[in-house]
C-alpha positions, 0 to 999 in steps of 0.5 A: 937376038938378045938374051931377053928376047931369046928367053921370051921367044922360048917361053912363047914356044913352050907356052904354045906347045903346052896349050897344044898338048892340053887341047889334044889331050882333052880331045883324045881323053874327054871327061867321063860323066862321072868326072864332070859330075865330080867337077860340078860337085867340087865347084858347088862345094867351093861356092858354098864355102865361099858364100858363108865367108865375109869379103875379107875371107873370100879374098883370102880364099881366092888368093890361096886358090890362085897361088895353088893354081899358079904353083901347079902351073909353074911345076908343069912348066918346069917338067915340060921344059925339062922334057924339052931340054932332054929331047934336045940333048937326046937328039944331039947325043944321037947325032953325035953317035951317028957321026962317030960310026 
């Protein structure tokens, strides 16, 4: 497996695992009515602000929001990868300790 193929494979696995954990979390911790109402209010406020902007400023706002979301997603992936790598290291360390006994 080439380095690029291996990287794509690992990224695919991580993406799938993150999606699985997100779906599982949503199932185990559904939104409360208050959270749902807050989300509706936030969307309404966003649309209200967006509606008073001209096309150029709407695009700037959308680009800003897209970049913030991408940054948060990137941070989440970084933490997930770090946890994944820590888990592998811990597994390796435990196996080494057991072999030494």
